[in-house]
Residue, then its C-alpha position, 0 to 999 in steps of 0.5 A: m226683539n231683534t232677528v238676524t237672518k243670515t243670507i244664502f248665497s246662491p252659487e251665481q251670488l257667490d261668483e258675483l261677489r268673488k268677480r266683484v272682489l277681483d275687479y276691486k283689486e284689479q281697479t285699486p292698487a290694492s295687494w292681497y295682504e291691504i285686501h285682507q287688513t280691510t276686511g278683516i279676512g285672512e289673506s289666503t283665504i280672500q285669495a283663494f274666496a275670489l279666485g274661487t278655490y275656498k274649501g272652507n265655509n264660502q257662504n261665512v266668507a262671501t257675508e264678510v264680503e258682502k259687508w265689506f262692499k257694503n260698508a264702502e257703499t254706505m262711506e261713499f254716499f255719506s262722504d259728501m252729506s252731513v248727515v248725523p251719524a248713529y255712533q255718538p261720541t258721548p262721555t258714555a262711549l268715549n269712556i268705552r273706547a277708553n277701555l277698549l283701548y286700554a284692552k287692546r293693549g293686551n290687558f282683560n277688562t270689563i265693560q259694564g252699564n245702564p241698557g239703552v247708553g250706548k254701549s254696543e253702538a260704542l263696540d260697533h263703532f270700535v270694531w269698525e274703526f281698529q283693525n284686528v278688533w271682533r266683537v260676538t255676542a254671547s245669548p243662551s244659545r252660546s252658553t257651552f264653552n264650545a258654542i262661545m268658541l264656535a262662535i269666535l273662529n266664526a267671527f275670524n271666518v276660521p272653520p271649526g271642523n270636527r274637533t274636541s274642545h280643547q283643539l277649539s280653544e287651541l284654535v282660536r289661541r292660535q288665531f290671536r298669537s298670529r295677529t298683532d293687538a288682536l282684541l276679541i269683544v264679547d257683548e251682552f256677556s252676563t253670568 
């Protein structure tokens, strides 16, 4: 059984992440929009977070920023090594990729298969490979409409506030309308 522990950042750790984002922006020609594209965090959100003025859930943003930096460090570390990555373009993975590309063009798609064939790894790789792709893992604790809507908004780094089911679904709908070629993957979904 895999358990995920969520990091709680201290005020000092939040400040250090903010400084790293500002240092990155200063040392590269990246605009806030380009940082938004590579992190998956909203442009105004990442800017406000870095400047210390973000009023939303700074912990969620910090988690995404930390993942972004870790991913960049990992990619840099492995760039000079001939290491076999965890993802392998097996026939199953390539079939999943083709189905996800079809879905990314606005088509509904279902992917199913035997356990252990690499479906989740292929999904993770697709999320890593393409922009405007988010993955939410379903679970018994997310079996209600509101729970899955909250998980989706969390994937978008959007604070849900205190909203009704209808307001949550409208907020999710607006998130999709504001993005081009957006794809939401719900993994481990079962009826």
